[in-house]
C-alpha positions, 0 to 999 in steps of 0.5 A: 474514467475509472472503468476506462483505465481498467479496460485499457489495463486489460487490453494492455495485458492481452496485447503483451501476450501477442506475437509480432505486435510491438507497434500495437503494444506501444500504442496501447501502453501509451494510451493507458499512460495518457488516460491514467495521467490525465484521468482527474482532468478529463473526469471534471473537464472532458474537453480538456482531453483535446487541450491541456491533456495533449499539451501536458503530455510528453513530446514523444507520446504516441497519442499526442503525435496522433492527435497533434492536429487537435491541439489548440492553435491559440496557445503560443507559449507551451509548457516545458515537458519531458520527452517520455512519461515519468515513472509515476503511474498515478497520483491518489488524492483524497486525504485531508492531511499527511499520509503516514503509511501505505501498503499493497494487498498481497493479490496486488489489487488494492492499496491502503493509505493511512493518514493524520486525518484519522482515516484509512483509504482503500484504493483500487490499484488499477484504476486509482479509485477510492473503494472504501474510506475507513472512519472511526479512528480516535487518533491519527493512523500510523500504520496499515498492513494487509493479511496474506489472503488480502481479506483483512486490513490492520490499522495501528493508531497513536492511541495504542490500539489496533483495528482489524477491518474487512477489506471487501465491506470496509467494516471494523471487525475488531478493536484490539486493546492492551498496549500502553503506548504507541503501536509502531509495527503490525504484521499478519502471519502467512496463514492470516490467522494471527496478527502481531503488534509491536509497541513503544511499551516494549512489548509484542502482542500476538492476536487471534485475527478471527476473535481479536483475543490476545494469545501472547504478550512478549516482553522484549528489552527494546522498541521493535520496528519492521515486524514480520512473521517467518514463513512458518508463523512460528517466529518473528523477524525484527530489527534486533533479531529473530524472536521465537513464538511460544506454543499456543496458550491464551493470555500468557505473558512471557519474557523473550530473549531475542536470538542473535540480531540478523537485521541491523539498522532497519527502520522499516522492512517490506516483504519482497522475495528474500529481501529487506529494503531500507526506507520510510513507509515504502510499499511494492505490490506483491508481484514486485511492480509499482513502488509507493513512497512517502 
């Protein structure tokens, strides 16, 4: 079914480029939603495509209307349904406990989820298939963040460490140690060479992403949230203001005075073109499409 979802998505992309194909576009779009919504049921019980899948599809679904004659005649009490498809495209299942953080890769092909079950899962954003389950965390995982080239993933743990993973292989590349308390924010620089981590210990550490070396330890006056690099990777945007990053020098510790606060009362910021959004562990893909929320 995962391949079927991918194939329907590709067909949908092609049909959208055609002129005077509104009817075909609607049919393909509805068929794609039908497959995505009922994927799990059809994978486990294929014949349910002609029974429960039709019954639980919206009343105005084109697929349902086309195959209405296949609906089981013995069902006299039918479930209440909506007229159209809901905004939810897919439901991803697989974690054994609460999901605490989600993030889309910058190429919009992958989605990462961090959980209390001490795992991180990387999903194919088109098909909803779990590509990798990242194990080996010593405590629950609180945050995940992709690098801007979508090749690396950082996961922050409650034990004050940060792990960097190779997205393609699912292997742990580095375990970053140095914070003395819970890490509450991580972010890659735009060139994907640096990683910043903010902790409850009131420090921000700048790491070399390729070697795992700590380049700077910035002592700040408060706990920071919503950490992100600016486009030049020379400063950090935070909930208390903008912090300038000193020139490269390994193993430095610097007291930093943040500039005048520019983002107040932001618990978690996400990257969208020229925007900061308010929410708890939210993520949109980097084409501005699906929204994931906890």
